[in-house]
PDB file of the backbone (N, CA, C, O) and the ligand in Angstrom, with CONECT records:
HET     ZN  A 101       1
ATOM      1  N   MET A   1     112.265 114.759 209.302  1.00  0.00           N
ATOM      2  CA  MET A   1     111.842 115.562 210.459  1.00  0.00           C
ATOM      3  C   MET A   1     110.327 115.763 210.409  1.00  0.00           C
ATOM      4  O   MET A   1     109.768 116.086 209.361  1.00  0.00           O
ATOM      5  N   SER A   2     109.700 115.576 211.503  1.00  0.00           N
ATOM      6  CA  SER A   2     108.250 115.686 211.554  1.00  0.00           C
ATOM      7  C   SER A   2     107.828 117.133 211.778  1.00  0.00           C
ATOM      8  O   SER A   2     108.601 117.962 212.258  1.00  0.00           O
ATOM      9  N   ALA A   3     106.601 117.405 211.423  1.00  0.00           N
ATOM     10  CA  ALA A   3     106.057 118.738 211.628  1.00  0.00           C
ATOM     11  C   ALA A   3     105.906 119.007 213.119  1.00  0.00           C
ATOM     12  O   ALA A   3     105.484 118.136 213.880  1.00  0.00           O
ATOM     13  N   LEU A   4     106.248 120.197 213.517  1.00  0.00           N
ATOM     14  CA  LEU A   4     106.137 120.527 214.929  1.00  0.00           C
ATOM     15  C   LEU A   4     104.726 120.973 215.284  1.00  0.00           C
ATOM     16  O   LEU A   4     104.240 120.736 216.390  1.00  0.00           O
ATOM     17  N   ILE A   5     104.088 121.615 214.333  1.00  0.00           N
ATOM     18  CA  ILE A   5     102.698 122.023 214.530  1.00  0.00           C
ATOM     19  C   ILE A   5     101.824 121.192 213.598  1.00  0.00           C
ATOM     20  O   ILE A   5     101.988 121.229 212.379  1.00  0.00           O
ATOM     21  N   GLU A   6     100.904 120.451 214.180  1.00  0.00           N
ATOM     22  CA  GLU A   6     100.014 119.615 213.391  1.00  0.00           C
ATOM     23  C   GLU A   6      98.637 120.265 213.313  1.00  0.00           C
ATOM     24  O   GLU A   6      98.109 120.760 214.308  1.00  0.00           O
ATOM     25  N   ASP A   7      98.071 120.253 212.115  1.00  0.00           N
ATOM     26  CA  ASP A   7      96.675 120.657 211.960  1.00  0.00           C
ATOM     27  C   ASP A   7      95.798 119.426 212.137  1.00  0.00           C
ATOM     28  O   ASP A   7      95.864 118.487 211.344  1.00  0.00           O
ATOM     29  N   ILE A   8      94.997 119.436 213.158  1.00  0.00           N
ATOM     30  CA  ILE A   8      94.194 118.264 213.502  1.00  0.00           C
ATOM     31  C   ILE A   8      92.726 118.661 213.543  1.00  0.00           C
ATOM     32  O   ILE A   8      92.379 119.762 213.972  1.00  0.00           O
ATOM     33  N   GLU A   9      91.873 117.757 213.095  1.00  0.00           N
ATOM     34  CA  GLU A   9      90.437 117.966 213.247  1.00  0.00           C
ATOM     35  C   GLU A   9      89.903 116.987 214.275  1.00  0.00           C
ATOM     36  O   GLU A   9      90.184 115.790 214.220  1.00  0.00           O
ATOM     37  N   VAL A  10      89.132 117.511 215.211  1.00  0.00           N
ATOM     38  CA  VAL A  10      88.447 116.669 216.178  1.00  0.00           C
ATOM     39  C   VAL A  10      86.964 117.033 216.137  1.00  0.00           C
ATOM     40  O   VAL A  10      86.575 118.036 215.540  1.00  0.00           O
ATOM     41  N   THR A  11      86.155 116.212 216.774  1.00  0.00           N
ATOM     42  CA  THR A  11      84.724 116.469 216.805  1.00  0.00           C
ATOM     43  C   THR A  11      84.326 117.035 218.160  1.00  0.00           C
ATOM     44  O   THR A  11      84.689 116.485 219.200  1.00  0.00           O
ATOM     45  N   CYS A  12      83.594 118.115 218.147  1.00  0.00           N
ATOM     46  CA  CYS A  12      83.123 118.713 219.393  1.00  0.00           C
ATOM     47  C   CYS A  12      82.182 117.741 220.100  1.00  0.00           C
ATOM     48  O   CYS A  12      81.223 117.259 219.496  1.00  0.00           O
ATOM     49  N   PRO A  13      82.448 117.446 221.381  1.00  0.00           N
ATOM     50  CA  PRO A  13      81.585 116.502 222.110  1.00  0.00           C
ATOM     51  C   PRO A  13      80.232 117.108 222.482  1.00  0.00           C
ATOM     52  O   PRO A  13      79.344 116.396 222.950  1.00  0.00           O
ATOM     53  N   TYR A  14      80.073 118.390 222.282  1.00  0.00           N
ATOM     54  CA  TYR A  14      78.815 119.048 222.645  1.00  0.00           C
ATOM     55  C   TYR A  14      77.896 119.198 221.440  1.00  0.00           C
ATOM     56  O   TYR A  14      76.720 118.839 221.510  1.00  0.00           O
ATOM     57  N   CYS A  15      78.421 119.729 220.328  1.00  0.00           N
ATOM     58  CA  CYS A  15      77.545 120.006 219.188  1.00  0.00           C
ATOM     59  C   CYS A  15      77.842 119.111 217.993  1.00  0.00           C
ATOM     60  O   CYS A  15      77.083 119.114 217.024  1.00  0.00           O
ATOM     61  N   GLY A  16      78.942 118.335 218.042  1.00  0.00           N
ATOM     62  CA  GLY A  16      79.244 117.392 216.978  1.00  0.00           C
ATOM     63  C   GLY A  16      79.903 117.999 215.755  1.00  0.00           C
ATOM     64  O   GLY A  16      80.174 117.302 214.777  1.00  0.00           O
ATOM     65  N   GLU A  17      80.161 119.292 215.809  1.00  0.00           N
ATOM     66  CA  GLU A  17      80.829 119.937 214.673  1.00  0.00           C
ATOM     67  C   GLU A  17      82.330 119.704 214.763  1.00  0.00           C
ATOM     68  O   GLU A  17      82.864 119.396 215.829  1.00  0.00           O
ATOM     69  N   ARG A  18      82.998 119.855 213.628  1.00  0.00           N
ATOM     70  CA  ARG A  18      84.445 119.676 213.610  1.00  0.00           C
ATOM     71  C   ARG A  18      85.165 120.913 214.124  1.00  0.00           C
ATOM     72  O   ARG A  18      84.794 122.048 213.823  1.00  0.00           O
ATOM     73  N   LEU A  19      86.192 120.660 214.899  1.00  0.00           N
ATOM     74  CA  LEU A  19      87.063 121.730 215.362  1.00  0.00           C
ATOM     75  C   LEU A  19      88.420 121.558 214.712  1.00  0.00           C
ATOM     76  O   LEU A  19      88.945 120.446 214.644  1.00  0.00           O
ATOM     77  N   GLU A  20      88.982 122.635 214.241  1.00  0.00           N
ATOM     78  CA  GLU A  20      90.346 122.593 213.721  1.00  0.00           C
ATOM     79  C   GLU A  20      91.284 123.091 214.799  1.00  0.00           C
ATOM     80  O   GLU A  20      91.133 124.192 215.330  1.00  0.00           O
ATOM     81  N   LEU A  21      92.264 122.244 215.110  1.00  0.00           N
ATOM     82  CA  LEU A  21      93.215 122.577 216.163  1.00  0.00           C
ATOM     83  C   LEU A  21      94.621 122.644 215.596  1.00  0.00           C
ATOM     84  O   LEU A  21      94.989 121.857 214.724  1.00  0.00           O
ATOM     85  N   ASP A  22      95.394 123.581 216.092  1.00  0.00           N
ATOM     86  CA  ASP A  22      96.827 123.610 215.822  1.00  0.00           C
ATOM     87  C   ASP A  22      97.515 123.059 217.056  1.00  0.00           C
ATOM     88  O   ASP A  22      97.533 123.704 218.104  1.00  0.00           O
ATOM     89  N   VAL A  23      98.082 121.863 216.934  1.00  0.00           N
ATOM     90  CA  VAL A  23      98.695 121.209 218.077  1.00  0.00           C
ATOM     91  C   VAL A  23     100.206 121.335 217.989  1.00  0.00           C
ATOM     92  O   VAL A  23     100.821 120.960 216.991  1.00  0.00           O
ATOM     93  N   ASP A  24     100.792 121.869 219.051  1.00  0.00           N
ATOM     94  CA  ASP A  24     102.240 122.036 219.118  1.00  0.00           C
ATOM     95  C   ASP A  24     102.851 120.787 219.741  1.00  0.00           C
ATOM     96  O   ASP A  24     102.790 120.598 220.956  1.00  0.00           O
ATOM     97  N   CYS A  25     103.448 119.922 218.893  1.00  0.00           N
ATOM     98  CA  CYS A  25     103.975 118.643 219.370  1.00  0.00           C
ATOM     99  C   CYS A  25     105.269 118.805 220.167  1.00  0.00           C
ATOM    100  O   CYS A  25     105.703 117.866 220.834  1.00  0.00           O
ATOM    101  N   THR A  26     105.881 119.971 220.104  1.00  0.00           N
ATOM    102  CA  THR A  26     107.121 120.167 220.853  1.00  0.00           C
ATOM    103  C   THR A  26     106.864 120.257 222.349  1.00  0.00           C
ATOM    104  O   THR A  26     107.778 120.106 223.159  1.00  0.00           O
ATOM    105  N   VAL A  27     105.611 120.505 222.704  1.00  0.00           N
ATOM    106  CA  VAL A  27     105.268 120.647 224.122  1.00  0.00           C
ATOM    107  C   VAL A  27     105.176 119.277 224.797  1.00  0.00           C
ATOM    108  O   VAL A  27     105.311 119.174 226.016  1.00  0.00           O
ATOM    109  N   GLY A  28     104.946 118.222 224.002  1.00  0.00           N
ATOM    110  CA  GLY A  28     104.754 116.892 224.564  1.00  0.00           C
ATOM    111  C   GLY A  28     103.305 116.681 224.945  1.00  0.00           C
ATOM    112  O   GLY A  28     102.416 117.383 224.462  1.00  0.00           O
ATOM    113  N   ASN A  29     103.071 115.708 225.815  1.00  0.00           N
ATOM    114  CA  ASN A  29     101.697 115.426 226.228  1.00  0.00           C
ATOM    115  C   ASN A  29     101.088 116.647 226.892  1.00  0.00           C
ATOM    116  O   ASN A  29     101.742 117.329 227.680  1.00  0.00           O
ATOM    117  N   GLN A  30      99.853 116.914 226.574  1.00  0.00           N
ATOM    118  CA  GLN A  30      99.230 118.117 227.119  1.00  0.00           C
ATOM    119  C   GLN A  30      97.722 117.954 227.190  1.00  0.00           C
ATOM    120  O   GLN A  30      97.114 117.195 226.435  1.00  0.00           O
ATOM    121  N   ILE A  31      97.151 118.683 228.112  1.00  0.00           N
ATOM    122  CA  ILE A  31      95.701 118.762 228.255  1.00  0.00           C
ATOM    123  C   ILE A  31      95.348 120.240 228.359  1.00  0.00           C
ATOM    124  O   ILE A  31      95.895 120.961 229.194  1.00  0.00           O
ATOM    125  N   TYR A  32      94.436 120.683 227.509  1.00  0.00           N
ATOM    126  CA  TYR A  32      94.075 122.096 227.563  1.00  0.00           C
ATOM    127  C   TYR A  32      92.631 122.273 227.100  1.00  0.00           C
ATOM    128  O   TYR A  32      92.000 121.349 226.586  1.00  0.00           O
ATOM    129  N   TYR A  33      92.147 123.460 227.295  1.00  0.00           N
ATOM    130  CA  TYR A  33      90.787 123.790 226.867  1.00  0.00           C
ATOM    131  C   TYR A  33      90.840 124.568 225.563  1.00  0.00           C
ATOM    132  O   TYR A  33      91.657 125.468 225.373  1.00  0.00           O
ATOM    133  N   GLU A  34      89.929 124.182 224.669  1.00  0.00           N
ATOM    134  CA  GLU A  34      89.794 124.893 223.400  1.00  0.00           C
ATOM    135  C   GLU A  34      88.319 125.235 223.233  1.00  0.00           C
ATOM    136  O   GLU A  34      87.471 124.344 223.271  1.00  0.00           O
ATOM    137  N   ASP A  35      88.010 126.495 223.052  1.00  0.00           N
ATOM    138  CA  ASP A  35      86.612 126.860 222.850  1.00  0.00           C
ATOM    139  C   ASP A  35      86.145 126.383 221.490  1.00  0.00           C
ATOM    140  O   ASP A  35      86.801 126.632 220.479  1.00  0.00           O
ATOM    141  N   CYS A  36      85.002 125.690 221.464  1.00  0.00           N
ATOM    142  CA  CYS A  36      84.433 125.244 220.200  1.00  0.00           C
ATOM    143  C   CYS A  36      84.133 126.457 219.328  1.00  0.00           C
ATOM    144  O   CYS A  36      83.589 127.458 219.793  1.00  0.00           O
ATOM    145  N   GLN A  37      84.499 126.345 218.059  1.00  0.00           N
ATOM    146  CA  GLN A  37      84.293 127.471 217.146  1.00  0.00           C
ATOM    147  C   GLN A  37      82.824 127.621 216.762  1.00  0.00           C
ATOM    148  O   GLN A  37      82.431 128.646 216.206  1.00  0.00           O
ATOM    149  N   VAL A  38      82.012 126.606 217.052  1.00  0.00           N
ATOM    150  CA  VAL A  38      80.595 126.637 216.669  1.00  0.00           C
ATOM    151  C   VAL A  38      79.697 126.960 217.865  1.00  0.00           C
ATOM    152  O   VAL A  38      78.897 127.894 217.811  1.00  0.00           O
ATOM    153  N   CYS A  39      79.833 126.180 218.950  1.00  0.00           N
ATOM    154  CA  CYS A  39      78.938 126.379 220.091  1.00  0.00           C
ATOM    155  C   CYS A  39      79.611 127.120 221.243  1.00  0.00           C
ATOM    156  O   CYS A  39      78.963 127.423 222.245  1.00  0.00           O
ATOM    157  N   CYS A  40      80.904 127.415 221.111  1.00  0.00           N
ATOM    158  CA  CYS A  40      81.635 128.272 222.061  1.00  0.00           C
ATOM    159  C   CYS A  40      81.788 127.671 223.446  1.00  0.00           C
ATOM    160  O   CYS A  40      82.153 128.378 224.385  1.00  0.00           O
ATOM    161  N   VAL A  41      81.514 126.366 223.594  1.00  0.00           N
ATOM    162  CA  VAL A  41      81.721 125.706 224.879  1.00  0.00           C
ATOM    163  C   VAL A  41      83.181 125.251 224.954  1.00  0.00           C
ATOM    164  O   VAL A  41      83.716 124.739 223.971  1.00  0.00           O
ATOM    165  N   PRO A  42      83.828 125.431 226.106  1.00  0.00           N
ATOM    166  CA  PRO A  42      85.207 124.945 226.242  1.00  0.00           C
ATOM    167  C   PRO A  42      85.263 123.421 226.187  1.00  0.00           C
ATOM    168  O   PRO A  42      84.570 122.746 226.947  1.00  0.00           O
ATOM    169  N   VAL A  43      86.080 122.884 225.296  1.00  0.00           N
ATOM    170  CA  VAL A  43      86.253 121.446 225.108  1.00  0.00           C
ATOM    171  C   VAL A  43      87.622 121.062 225.660  1.00  0.00           C
ATOM    172  O   VAL A  43      88.611 121.757 225.427  1.00  0.00           O
ATOM    173  N   VAL A  44      87.670 119.946 226.397  1.00  0.00           N
ATOM    174  CA  VAL A  44      88.948 119.464 226.906  1.00  0.00           C
ATOM    175  C   VAL A  44      89.665 118.698 225.793  1.00  0.00           C
ATOM    176  O   VAL A  44      89.111 117.751 225.234  1.00  0.00           O
ATOM    177  N   VAL A  45      90.877 119.097 225.476  1.00  0.00           N
ATOM    178  CA  VAL A  45      91.672 118.448 224.435  1.00  0.00           C
ATOM    179  C   VAL A  45      92.868 117.778 225.101  1.00  0.00           C
ATOM    180  O   VAL A  45      93.663 118.424 225.784  1.00  0.00           O
ATOM    181  N   GLU A  46      92.979 116.462 224.885  1.00  0.00           N
ATOM    182  CA  GLU A  46      94.108 115.707 225.407  1.00  0.00           C
ATOM    183  C   GLU A  46      94.985 115.285 224.246  1.00  0.00           C
ATOM    184  O   GLU A  46      94.527 114.601 223.331  1.00  0.00           O
ATOM    185  N   VAL A  47      96.248 115.692 224.280  1.00  0.00           N
ATOM    186  CA  VAL A  47      97.182 115.390 223.209  1.00  0.00           C
ATOM    187  C   VAL A  47      98.253 114.444 223.739  1.00  0.00           C
ATOM    188  O   VAL A  47      98.825 114.674 224.805  1.00  0.00           O
ATOM    189  N   THR A  48      98.521 113.373 222.984  1.00  0.00           N
ATOM    190  CA  THR A  48      99.587 112.439 223.324  1.00  0.00           C
ATOM    191  C   THR A  48     100.656 112.499 222.246  1.00  0.00           C
ATOM    192  O   THR A  48     100.354 112.389 221.057  1.00  0.00           O
ATOM    193  N   VAL A  49     101.908 112.675 222.661  1.00  0.00           N
ATOM    194  CA  VAL A  49     103.028 112.771 221.731  1.00  0.00           C
ATOM    195  C   VAL A  49     104.002 111.641 222.048  1.00  0.00           C
ATOM    196  O   VAL A  49     104.307 111.377 223.211  1.00  0.00           O
ATOM    197  N   ASP A  50     104.489 110.974 220.989  1.00  0.00           N
ATOM    198  CA  ASP A  50     105.408 109.860 221.236  1.00  0.00           C
ATOM    199  C   ASP A  50     106.847 110.350 221.442  1.00  0.00           C
ATOM    200  O   ASP A  50     107.118 111.550 221.394  1.00  0.00           O
ATOM    201  N   ASP A  51     107.751 109.410 221.668  1.00  0.00           N
ATOM    202  CA  ASP A  51     109.128 109.760 222.002  1.00  0.00           C
ATOM    203  C   ASP A  51     109.834 110.506 220.890  1.00  0.00           C
ATOM    204  O   ASP A  51     110.773 111.262 221.139  1.00  0.00           O
ATOM    205  N   ALA A  52     109.379 110.293 219.651  1.00  0.00           N
ATOM    206  CA  ALA A  52     109.999 110.952 218.508  1.00  0.00           C
ATOM    207  C   ALA A  52     109.444 112.356 218.278  1.00  0.00           C
ATOM    208  O   ALA A  52     109.898 113.074 217.387  1.00  0.00           O
ATOM    209  N   GLY A  53     108.471 112.735 219.079  1.00  0.00           N
ATOM    210  CA  GLY A  53     107.880 114.054 218.931  1.00  0.00           C
ATOM    211  C   GLY A  53     106.738 114.097 217.934  1.00  0.00           C
ATOM    212  O   GLY A  53     106.287 115.168 217.530  1.00  0.00           O
ATOM    213  N   ASP A  54     106.276 112.911 217.540  1.00  0.00           N
ATOM    214  CA  ASP A  54     105.139 112.850 216.621  1.00  0.00           C
ATOM    215  C   ASP A  54     103.841 112.728 217.399  1.00  0.00           C
ATOM    216  O   ASP A  54     103.804 112.169 218.495  1.00  0.00           O
ATOM    217  N   LEU A  55     102.788 113.256 216.818  1.00  0.00           N
ATOM    218  CA  LEU A  55     101.480 113.163 217.447  1.00  0.00           C
ATOM    219  C   LEU A  55     101.032 111.710 217.487  1.00  0.00           C
ATOM    220  O   LEU A  55     100.922 111.068 216.443  1.00  0.00           O
ATOM    221  N   ALA A  56     100.773 111.189 218.676  1.00  0.00           N
ATOM    222  CA  ALA A  56     100.376 109.787 218.809  1.00  0.00           C
ATOM    223  C   ALA A  56      98.871 109.642 218.973  1.00  0.00           C
ATOM    224  O   ALA A  56      98.300 108.607 218.629  1.00  0.00           O
ATOM    225  N   GLY A  57      98.235 110.673 219.494  1.00  0.00           N
ATOM    226  CA  GLY A  57      96.789 110.575 219.666  1.00  0.00           C
ATOM    227  C   GLY A  57      96.222 111.886 220.167  1.00  0.00           C
ATOM    228  O   GLY A  57      96.916 112.683 220.799  1.00  0.00           O
ATOM    229  N   ILE A  58      94.950 112.096 219.875  1.00  0.00           N
ATOM    230  CA  ILE A  58      94.273 113.291 220.376  1.00  0.00           C
ATOM    231  C   ILE A  58      92.847 112.919 220.709  1.00  0.00           C
ATOM    232  O   ILE A  58      92.224 112.119 220.011  1.00  0.00           O
ATOM    233  N   ARG A  59      92.339 113.492 221.762  1.00  0.00           N
ATOM    234  CA  ARG A  59      90.991 113.178 222.199  1.00  0.00           C
ATOM    235  C   ARG A  59      90.335 114.465 222.666  1.00  0.00           C
ATOM    236  O   ARG A  59      90.916 115.222 223.443  1.00  0.00           O
ATOM    237  N   ALA A  60      89.145 114.706 222.197  1.00  0.00           N
ATOM    238  CA  ALA A  60      88.367 115.860 222.645  1.00  0.00           C
ATOM    239  C   ALA A  60      87.166 115.352 223.410  1.00  0.00           C
ATOM    240  O   ALA A  60      86.403 114.530 222.903  1.00  0.00           O
ATOM    241  N   HIS A  61      86.995 115.828 224.613  1.00  0.00           N
ATOM    242  CA  HIS A  61      85.876 115.339 225.415  1.00  0.00           C
ATOM    243  C   HIS A  61      85.333 116.433 226.318  1.00  0.00           C
ATOM    244  O   HIS A  61      85.915 117.509 226.451  1.00  0.00           O
ATOM    245  N   ARG A  62      84.193 116.121 226.937  1.00  0.00           N
ATOM    246  CA  ARG A  62      83.545 117.088 227.805  1.00  0.00           C
ATOM    247  C   ARG A  62      84.318 117.220 229.110  1.00  0.00           C
ATOM    248  O   ARG A  62      85.069 116.332 229.512  1.00  0.00           O
ATOM    249  N   ASP A  63      84.110 118.338 229.739  1.00  0.00           N
ATOM    250  CA  ASP A  63      84.798 118.618 230.997  1.00  0.00           C
ATOM    251  C   ASP A  63      84.494 117.583 232.071  1.00  0.00           C
ATOM    252  O   ASP A  63      85.336 117.309 232.926  1.00  0.00           O
ATOM    253  N   ASP A  64      83.281 117.002 232.034  1.00  0.00           N
ATOM    254  CA  ASP A  64      82.876 116.058 233.076  1.00  0.00           C
ATOM    255  C   ASP A  64      83.013 114.612 232.628  1.00  0.00           C
ATOM    256  O   ASP A  64      82.512 113.713 233.303  1.00  0.00           O
ATOM    257  N   ASP A  65      83.675 114.369 231.513  1.00  0.00           N
ATOM    258  CA  ASP A  65      83.829 113.023 230.968  1.00  0.00           C
ATOM    259  C   ASP A  65      85.154 112.435 231.423  1.00  0.00           C
ATOM    260  O   ASP A  65      85.479 111.301 231.072  1.00  0.00           O
TER     261      ASP A  65
HETATM  262 ZN    ZN A 101      80.654 122.678 219.740  1.00  0.00          ZN2+
END
């Protein structure tokens, strides 16, 4: 059984610092905003979950990207 909550690190597209995210894979594919813990700018986080409920990919990008 896979973990339902994954601890993931992504890079902030604004300041380049690492963000630690808790991703809930039970929700499935999702797009949400996460405030950067360093520069406090909202970052768009796109999460892709496969059919088995495992994290397939994550992307953090700017709002206008
Ligand atoms: Zn930042």
